[in-house]
C-alpha positions as CSV (number, residue, x, y, z in Angstrom):
1,X,0.0,0.0,0.2
2,X,1.2,3.2,-1.1
3,X,1.8,6.2,1.3
4,X,-0.4,9.5,2.0
5,X,2.0,11.4,0.6
6,X,3.7,11.6,-3.2
7,X,5.7,14.1,-4.9
8,X,4.4,17.1,-6.1
9,X,3.2,16.9,-9.6
10,X,6.1,18.0,-12.1
11,X,8.7,16.6,-9.7
12,X,10.3,13.1,-9.1
13,X,12.3,11.4,-7.1
14,X,15.9,10.0,-8.1
15,X,16.4,6.5,-6.4
16,X,19.5,5.1,-6.1
17,X,19.8,3.0,-9.1
18,X,19.3,6.3,-11.2
19,X,21.1,8.1,-9.0
20,X,24.5,6.4,-10.8
21,X,23.1,8.1,-13.9
22,X,23.0,11.1,-12.9
23,X,26.5,10.9,-11.1
24,X,28.0,9.7,-14.2
25,X,26.7,12.7,-16.1
26,X,27.6,15.2,-13.4
27,X,31.3,13.5,-13.3
28,X,31.4,13.9,-17.4
29,X,30.1,17.6,-17.1
30,X,33.0,18.8,-14.4
31,X,35.7,16.9,-16.2
32,X,35.1,18.7,-19.6
33,X,34.5,22.2,-17.9
34,X,37.7,21.7,-15.9
35,X,39.4,20.7,-19.4
36,X,38.1,24.0,-21.3
37,X,38.9,26.0,-18.4
38,X,35.5,26.7,-16.4
39,X,35.0,27.3,-12.6
40,X,32.2,26.2,-10.8
41,X,29.6,28.7,-9.3
42,X,26.4,27.9,-7.0
43,X,23.8,30.3,-6.7
44,X,21.1,30.4,-4.9
45,X,17.8,28.4,-5.8
46,X,15.6,32.0,-5.2
47,X,16.3,35.6,-6.4
48,X,14.3,39.0,-6.6
49,X,11.7,38.5,-9.2
50,X,12.8,41.7,-10.8
51,X,16.1,40.2,-11.7
52,X,14.3,37.4,-13.9
53,X,11.9,40.2,-15.5
54,X,14.6,42.4,-16.4
55,X,16.6,39.5,-17.8
56,X,14.7,37.1,-19.4
57,X,12.1,39.5,-20.5
58,X,8.7,40.8,-19.2
59,X,6.7,39.4,-22.3
60,X,8.6,35.8,-22.6
61,X,6.4,33.0,-21.2
62,X,8.8,32.0,-18.7
63,X,8.2,35.3,-16.8
64,X,4.5,35.8,-17.7
65,X,3.4,32.0,-16.9
66,X,6.2,29.9,-15.5
67,X,7.7,31.5,-12.8
68,X,7.4,30.1,-9.0
69,X,7.3,33.7,-7.4
70,X,6.2,34.4,-3.4
71,X,6.4,37.1,-1.1
72,X,8.3,36.6,2.0
73,X,7.6,38.0,5.3
74,X,9.1,40.9,4.7
75,X,7.0,41.8,1.7
76,X,10.1,41.2,-1.1
77,X,9.0,39.4,-3.9
78,X,11.0,36.1,-4.7
79,X,11.2,34.0,-7.4
80,X,12.6,30.2,-7.5
81,X,15.3,30.5,-10.6
82,X,13.7,29.1,-13.9
83,X,16.9,29.3,-15.4
84,X,20.9,29.7,-14.8
85,X,22.1,32.7,-16.8
86,X,20.8,35.6,-14.9
87,X,22.0,34.7,-11.2
88,X,25.2,33.7,-12.8
89,X,25.3,37.5,-14.4
90,X,24.1,38.8,-11.0
91,X,27.0,37.1,-9.0
92,X,29.6,38.6,-11.9
93,X,28.4,41.7,-11.5
94,X,28.1,41.7,-7.6
95,X,31.6,40.3,-7.1
96,X,33.2,42.2,-9.6
97,X,34.2,38.8,-10.8
98,X,35.6,40.4,-14.4
99,X,38.2,42.3,-12.6
100,X,41.3,42.2,-14.3
101,X,40.2,39.5,-16.6
102,X,40.1,39.5,-20.5
103,X,37.8,36.2,-19.9
104,X,35.4,35.0,-17.1
105,X,34.3,31.2,-17.6
106,X,31.8,29.6,-14.9
107,X,29.9,26.4,-15.0
108,X,26.9,25.6,-12.7
109,X,24.9,22.3,-12.0
110,X,21.5,22.5,-10.2
111,X,17.8,22.4,-10.0
112,X,15.2,25.2,-11.8
113,X,11.7,25.8,-11.7
114,X,9.0,26.3,-14.2
115,X,5.5,26.4,-13.9
116,X,5.0,24.1,-17.3
117,X,2.6,21.4,-18.3
118,X,4.6,17.9,-17.4
119,X,5.3,15.8,-20.2
120,X,8.3,13.5,-21.0
121,X,11.4,15.2,-20.2
122,X,9.9,18.3,-18.9
123,X,9.2,19.1,-15.2
124,X,8.5,21.7,-13.0
125,X,11.6,21.0,-11.2
126,X,14.2,20.3,-13.7
127,X,17.9,20.2,-13.4
128,X,20.4,22.1,-15.6
129,X,24.1,22.5,-16.2
130,X,25.2,25.5,-18.3
131,X,28.6,27.4,-18.8
132,X,28.7,31.4,-19.2
133,X,32.1,33.1,-20.5
134,X,31.5,36.7,-19.8
135,X,34.1,39.2,-21.2
136,X,35.0,38.9,-24.8
137,X,32.7,39.7,-27.8
138,X,35.1,37.9,-30.0
139,X,33.0,35.0,-32.3
140,X,35.6,32.3,-31.7
141,X,34.4,32.4,-27.9
142,X,31.1,32.1,-29.6
143,X,32.6,28.7,-31.4
144,X,34.5,27.4,-27.9
145,X,31.1,27.6,-26.4
146,X,29.2,25.7,-28.8
147,X,32.2,23.2,-28.9
148,X,31.9,22.8,-25.0
149,X,28.4,21.9,-25.1
150,X,29.3,19.2,-28.3
151,X,31.9,17.8,-26.2
152,X,29.9,16.9,-23.0
153,X,27.4,15.5,-24.9
154,X,29.7,13.4,-27.0
155,X,31.6,12.1,-24.1
156,X,28.4,10.8,-22.4
157,X,28.1,8.6,-25.7
158,X,25.3,10.2,-27.1
159,X,25.4,9.9,-31.0
160,X,22.9,11.3,-33.7
161,X,23.2,14.9,-32.1
162,X,21.9,18.1,-34.7
163,X,23.5,21.5,-33.9
164,X,21.1,24.5,-35.1
165,X,22.8,27.8,-35.5
166,X,21.2,31.4,-36.4
167,X,21.8,35.0,-35.5
168,X,19.3,37.4,-34.1
169,X,21.4,40.6,-34.6
170,X,21.6,43.5,-32.2
171,X,20.3,46.5,-30.8
172,X,21.7,47.9,-34.3
173,X,19.8,45.8,-36.7
174,X,17.1,43.9,-34.6
175,X,14.6,46.9,-34.7
176,X,14.5,46.5,-39.1
177,X,13.6,42.7,-37.8
178,X,10.9,43.8,-35.5
179,X,9.1,46.0,-38.0
180,X,9.3,43.8,-40.6
181,X,7.4,40.8,-38.3
182,X,4.8,43.5,-37.2
183,X,4.2,44.5,-41.1
184,X,4.1,41.0,-42.0
185,X,1.2,40.0,-39.6
186,X,-0.3,43.2,-39.7
187,X,-3.4,42.0,-41.4
188,X,-3.3,38.7,-39.8
189,X,-3.5,40.4,-36.1
190,X,-6.9,38.7,-35.7
191,X,-5.9,35.3,-36.5
192,X,-3.0,35.3,-33.7
193,X,-3.7,33.5,-30.2
194,X,-4.2,36.1,-27.5
195,X,-0.7,36.2,-26.2
196,X,0.7,36.6,-29.5
197,X,-1.9,39.7,-29.9
198,X,0.1,41.3,-27.1
199,X,3.4,40.1,-28.7
200,X,2.6,41.8,-31.5
201,X,2.4,45.1,-29.7
202,X,5.1,44.7,-27.4
203,X,7.9,42.0,-28.4
204,X,6.8,40.7,-32.1
205,X,10.3,38.1,-31.9
206,X,8.1,36.0,-29.3
207,X,5.8,35.0,-31.9
208,X,8.1,32.7,-33.3
209,X,8.5,30.8,-30.3
210,X,4.6,30.2,-30.1
211,X,3.5,26.7,-30.3
212,X,-0.2,27.6,-31.2
213,X,-0.4,26.0,-34.5
214,X,-2.4,29.0,-36.3
215,X,0.7,31.0,-34.6
216,X,3.2,28.8,-36.3
217,X,1.8,29.0,-39.3
218,X,1.6,32.6,-39.7
219,X,5.2,32.6,-38.5
220,X,6.1,31.2,-41.8
221,X,5.5,34.5,-43.2
222,X,8.1,36.5,-41.0
223,X,11.3,37.2,-43.2
224,X,14.1,35.6,-40.9
225,X,16.5,38.0,-39.2
226,X,19.5,37.1,-41.1
227,X,18.0,39.0,-43.8
228,X,18.4,42.2,-41.7
229,X,21.5,41.8,-40.0
230,X,24.2,44.6,-40.3
231,X,27.3,44.2,-41.8
232,X,29.3,43.8,-38.1
233,X,26.5,41.2,-37.1
234,X,26.9,39.5,-40.5
235,X,30.8,39.1,-40.2
236,X,30.2,37.8,-36.7
237,X,28.0,35.2,-37.9
238,X,30.3,34.0,-40.7
239,X,33.2,33.9,-38.5
240,X,31.3,31.3,-36.1
241,X,30.2,29.2,-38.9
242,X,33.8,29.3,-40.4
243,X,35.3,28.5,-36.6
244,X,32.6,25.5,-36.3
245,X,33.3,23.9,-39.5
246,X,37.4,24.2,-38.9
247,X,36.8,22.0,-35.6
248,X,34.5,19.4,-37.5
249,X,31.1,20.5,-36.0
250,X,28.5,19.7,-38.1
251,X,25.6,22.4,-37.8
252,X,22.7,23.9,-40.0
253,X,21.0,26.8,-40.0
254,X,18.0,27.4,-38.5
255,X,16.4,30.9,-39.5
256,X,13.9,31.0,-37.3
257,X,15.4,30.0,-33.9
258,X,15.4,32.9,-31.9
259,X,15.3,31.3,-28.3
260,X,12.6,32.0,-25.6
261,X,14.7,34.8,-23.5
262,X,15.1,38.3,-24.3
263,X,18.7,39.0,-23.5
264,X,20.3,37.4,-26.7
265,X,22.0,39.0,-29.1
266,X,23.8,37.8,-32.3
267,X,24.6,33.8,-32.3
268,X,21.5,31.9,-31.2
269,X,22.0,28.1,-31.1
270,X,20.3,24.7,-29.9
271,X,21.6,20.7,-30.1
272,X,18.8,18.5,-30.8
273,X,18.4,14.8,-30.8
274,X,15.5,12.7,-32.2
275,X,14.8,10.7,-29.4
276,X,13.1,13.5,-27.7
277,X,10.1,13.5,-30.5
278,X,8.9,17.2,-31.1
279,X,10.3,19.2,-28.3
280,X,14.0,17.5,-29.4
281,X,16.4,20.3,-28.0
282,X,18.8,18.8,-25.4
283,X,19.8,23.0,-24.7
284,X,20.5,25.8,-26.0
285,X,22.1,29.1,-25.6
286,X,23.3,32.3,-27.4
287,X,25.6,35.3,-26.9
288,X,23.9,38.2,-24.4
289,X,26.2,41.4,-25.3
290,X,23.8,43.5,-23.2
291,X,22.9,41.6,-20.1
292,X,25.4,42.7,-17.7
293,X,25.1,46.2,-18.2
294,X,21.6,45.8,-18.0
295,X,21.9,44.2,-14.7
296,X,23.7,47.1,-13.4
297,X,27.6,46.1,-14.4
298,X,29.7,48.0,-16.9
299,X,29.1,47.0,-20.7
300,X,30.5,43.6,-20.9
301,X,29.6,41.0,-23.5
302,X,28.9,37.1,-22.8
303,X,27.8,34.1,-24.4
304,X,26.4,30.7,-22.4
305,X,24.1,27.9,-23.2
306,X,22.1,25.6,-20.7
307,X,21.4,21.7,-21.1
308,X,18.6,19.9,-19.4
309,X,20.0,17.0,-17.8
310,X,16.6,14.7,-17.6
311,X,16.9,15.1,-21.3
312,X,20.0,13.9,-21.7
313,X,19.4,11.2,-19.4
314,X,16.0,10.4,-21.2
315,X,18.4,10.1,-24.5
316,X,20.9,8.0,-22.6
317,X,18.7,5.6,-21.5
318,X,19.1,2.7,-18.7
319,X,21.3,3.4,-15.5
320,X,24.7,2.3,-15.4
321,X,25.3,-0.8,-13.5
322,X,27.1,-0.3,-10.2
323,X,30.8,-0.9,-11.2
324,X,31.9,-4.5,-9.4
325,X,34.1,-2.8,-6.8
326,X,33.0,-3.5,-3.5
327,X,34.9,-5.3,-0.5
328,X,32.6,-7.5,1.4
329,X,33.6,-8.2,5.0
330,X,32.8,-11.6,6.1
331,X,32.6,-12.6,9.6
332,X,32.0,-16.2,10.2
333,X,30.8,-15.6,13.8
334,X,29.6,-13.1,16.2
335,X,32.8,-13.2,18.0
336,X,34.6,-12.2,14.7
337,X,32.2,-9.4,14.3
338,X,34.1,-6.8,16.0
339,X,37.3,-7.4,14.4
340,X,35.2,-7.3,11.0
341,X,34.0,-3.9,11.7
342,X,37.6,-2.2,12.3
343,X,38.7,-3.7,9.3
344,X,35.6,-2.3,7.5
345,X,36.3,0.6,8.8
346,X,39.7,0.9,7.5
347,X,39.3,-0.6,4.1
348,X,36.7,2.5,3.6
349,X,39.5,4.5,3.4
350,X,40.4,2.9,0.1
351,X,37.2,1.6,-1.3
352,X,33.3,0.9,-1.2
353,X,33.1,-1.7,1.3
354,X,30.1,-3.6,3.2
355,X,30.0,-6.2,5.9
356,X,27.7,-9.2,5.7
357,X,27.0,-10.2,9.4
358,X,24.5,-12.3,11.1
359,X,24.3,-16.1,11.7
360,X,24.3,-17.7,7.9
361,X,27.2,-19.8,6.9
362,X,30.3,-19.1,4.9
363,X,28.4,-20.4,1.2
364,X,25.7,-17.9,2.0
365,X,27.5,-14.8,2.7
366,X,29.6,-15.3,-0.3
367,X,26.5,-15.5,-2.6
368,X,25.5,-12.0,-0.7
369,X,28.8,-10.7,-1.4
370,X,28.4,-11.8,-5.3
371,X,25.3,-10.4,-5.6
372,X,26.3,-6.8,-4.2
373,X,29.1,-7.0,-6.8
374,X,32.3,-7.6,-4.7
375,X,35.3,-7.5,-6.1
376,X,36.6,-8.9,-2.9
377,X,35.1,-11.1,0.0
378,X,37.3,-11.1,3.3
379,X,36.8,-13.9,5.7
380,X,37.5,-13.7,9.3
381,X,36.7,-17.1,11.4
382,X,38.3,-17.8,14.9
383,X,41.5,-19.0,13.5
384,X,42.1,-16.1,10.8
385,X,41.0,-13.2,13.9
386,X,43.5,-15.4,16.4
387,X,46.5,-15.1,13.6
388,X,45.7,-11.6,12.4
389,X,45.6,-13.2,8.7
390,X,42.4,-12.9,7.3
391,X,41.5,-14.7,4.2
392,X,41.6,-12.4,0.9
393,X,39.4,-13.9,-1.6
394,X,39.4,-12.6,-5.3
395,X,35.4,-13.0,-6.4
396,X,37.0,-13.3,-10.2
397,X,39.4,-15.6,-9.9
398,X,38.4,-17.8,-6.9
399,X,41.9,-17.5,-5.3
400,X,41.7,-17.2,-1.5
401,X,45.0,-15.8,0.2
402,X,46.1,-15.1,3.6
403,X,46.8,-12.0,4.3
404,X,47.8,-9.3,7.1
405,X,45.5,-6.1,7.4
406,X,47.8,-3.6,6.0
407,X,48.2,-6.2,3.2
408,X,44.5,-6.7,2.5
409,X,43.9,-2.5,2.4
410,X,47.1,-2.3,0.1
411,X,45.7,-5.1,-2.3
412,X,42.6,-3.7,-2.3
413,X,43.5,0.1,-3.0
414,X,45.7,-1.3,-6.1
415,X,42.7,-2.8,-8.0
416,X,39.2,-1.6,-6.5
417,X,38.1,1.8,-7.7
418,X,38.2,4.4,-5.2
419,X,35.1,5.5,-3.4
420,X,35.2,9.1,-4.7
421,X,35.7,8.4,-8.5
422,X,32.8,7.6,-10.4
423,X,33.5,4.3,-12.9
424,X,32.5,5.4,-16.4
């Protein structure tokens, strides 16, 4: 009979077998980020609501419909973070992280919150890893950030990735695109959904994000942003394309890709995988050259991305089996348990270790050790404890050797994976 309480709708428990897959993904993320020169930042779960309204955009679906916002006991409006870039940039500004550095490279891993309709790979509490490179407008930084995202996914073992690339222009040329959208849809306003009627007046680019079929059909009438790029944005976009091609990163141009957040300028990108169906983006990002200034810092260019961890794990499939690395300590009687537990404590300095206590015979205890995936079993009977030389049984070869406790610990340390390293 199930309990009275269940996880809230749109959330889920990550149980031990599945947690191994999460740990493996997190290990890969941290390893690749380190090799690309990114350092971890951990920001609060909640921020001032205005941070997201100013950065993400008041007319975006995230701000209008999806944020978890509450008032604290002092009457302040706070919001559970719906995305990771705005908090990272807020911290960059608050703590003067760019002082004296040409480029500040940050990454994060953690939960985000959006009130969305739960569906495959989409939750109300979901998890992202992301990276931010703040301080350079060089298109080669765009290339490096996209390549970083691709490398993380490649090292997980995912194949069949599709990189979509676009340029959304900047403050100089984007107004021309906005005017073209209004002109293209002026005579079709009545056919737009209520949200897009408002977007047409306040932020026409958001119409390209609408999932309502009628609006998606009308969006096909809109000329792409690349038709309106100024010379500087066109040159930047061409350099990004050339840089990706030079690295061998395969991409395709998607002239309708604008992303659902207002702070993007110039480069926008997503990485897709067909296993996720219609909503097939594993993540994406773009350049945000005005965001630091918008949040109170000096004008500073930046670019970043975020990836949905649940989506990546859905593509990867089943959790990996626990590696065969446990050491099982098998006392053969109650009198031997104290010695077994002392040895267990020392073994846990170098490897995962468990004790199989109780009255069962040696055969049953060895079967239990095998079921837990033990690489070694340490057998302590009355004679072994008296002599100070337990039997070390290699569970793969069947070989049994009497050894001193220091010899056992050295042998285990040389073969078994260390407890703090995730086996891939």
